[in-house]
C-alpha positions as CSV (number, residue, x, y, z in Angstrom):
1,M,122.8,54.1,151.5
2,R,125.9,52.1,150.9
3,T,125.3,51.9,147.1
4,K,124.9,55.7,146.9
5,F,128.1,56.2,148.9
6,K,130.1,53.9,146.5
7,A,128.6,55.6,143.5
8,A,129.6,59.0,144.9
9,V,133.2,57.9,145.7
10,G,133.5,56.3,142.2
11,S,132.2,59.5,140.6
12,L,134.8,61.6,142.6
13,L,137.6,59.3,141.5
14,I,136.7,59.5,137.8
15,T,136.4,63.3,138.1
16,G,139.8,63.5,139.7
17,V,141.4,61.4,137.0
18,L,139.9,63.5,134.3
19,A,141.0,66.7,136.0
20,G,144.5,65.4,136.4
21,A,144.7,64.4,132.7
22,A,143.5,67.9,131.8
23,V,146.4,69.7,133.6
24,M,149.2,67.3,132.5
25,P,152.1,69.1,130.8
26,A,152.4,68.7,127.0
27,S,155.7,66.9,127.3
28,S,154.2,64.1,129.3
29,S,151.6,63.1,126.7
30,A,154.0,64.3,124.0
31,H,152.1,65.2,121.0
32,G,150.0,62.3,119.8
33,N,152.2,59.3,119.3
34,T,154.2,56.9,121.3
35,G,157.7,57.3,120.0
36,P,160.7,58.2,122.3
37,L,160.4,61.6,124.0
38,C,163.5,63.7,123.7
39,W,164.4,67.4,124.2
40,G,166.5,69.9,122.2
41,N,170.0,69.9,123.7
42,E,171.7,72.7,121.8
43,P,171.8,76.1,123.4
44,S,171.5,77.9,120.0
45,G,168.7,75.6,119.0
46,I,168.4,72.7,116.4
47,L,167.4,73.2,112.8
48,M,164.2,71.4,111.9
49,M,164.2,70.4,108.2
50,T,161.6,69.2,105.7
51,S,163.9,66.4,104.6
52,P,167.1,64.9,106.2
53,G,170.5,66.1,105.1
54,V,170.3,69.2,103.0
55,G,166.6,69.8,103.4
56,G,164.5,72.9,103.5
57,A,164.6,74.7,106.8
58,F,161.4,74.9,108.8
59,G,162.5,76.5,112.0
60,W,164.2,75.8,115.2
61,L,163.8,73.3,118.0
62,N,164.6,75.3,121.1
63,Y,166.8,74.1,124.0
64,G,164.8,72.0,126.3
65,E,161.7,71.8,124.0
66,P,160.1,68.4,123.9
67,F,160.5,66.4,120.6
68,R,158.6,63.1,120.0
69,I,160.6,60.8,117.6
70,K,158.6,58.9,115.0
71,E,161.6,57.3,113.2
72,T,165.4,57.6,112.9
73,I,167.6,57.0,109.8
74,V,171.3,57.1,109.0
75,L,172.2,59.3,106.0
76,G,175.9,59.9,105.0
77,G,177.0,58.7,108.5
78,D,174.7,61.1,110.4
79,F,171.6,60.1,112.3
80,Y,168.4,62.0,111.6
81,S,165.2,61.7,113.5
82,L,161.7,62.5,112.1
83,G,159.2,63.8,114.6
84,H,157.4,66.8,116.0
85,S,157.9,69.3,118.8
86,A,155.4,71.2,120.9
87,S,155.6,74.1,118.4
88,S,155.4,72.0,115.2
89,Y,152.6,69.6,116.0
90,P,151.0,68.0,114.1
91,A,153.6,68.3,111.3
92,D,156.7,66.1,111.4
93,Y,160.2,67.5,110.7
94,W,163.8,66.1,110.6
95,V,166.5,67.0,113.2
96,L,170.0,65.8,113.8
97,T,169.6,63.0,116.4
98,G,172.9,63.8,118.1
99,A,171.6,67.3,119.1
100,L,168.7,65.7,121.1
101,R,168.8,64.5,124.7
102,C,166.6,61.5,125.4
103,D,167.4,60.4,128.9
104,R,165.9,63.3,130.8
105,P,165.1,67.0,130.1
106,P,168.2,69.3,130.1
107,V,168.4,71.7,133.0
C-alpha cells in the first residue's frame, strides 16, 4: 500500500511540474538560448536590423517586448546587441543596446 501511495504522489508531482512548464510565459524561458533577457525600452519601438550600424531593417522591437541577447559588439562608439524577440524567433537581429532595459521589464 505504501509503495502505491508514493508512486501516486510522485506521479502527481511530475504532472504538476510538466503542467507548470507548459503555462510559463514566453519571456521566462526566453526563446531558446541562455543569454541575458532584456525588454524594448523605447515607446516608439526599436529598429531591428539584419546587420549592426547601417543595416537592412527587419522590423520593430515593441516597448516591453522580451529580447534575448546572444552577443554584443561596439561599432563606431555605439553598442549593438544581436538576439531575438518573441516576434522574431528563431531568427536573430541587431538592435541598439542602449534602447533595451535589462534589469526588469518596463511598466
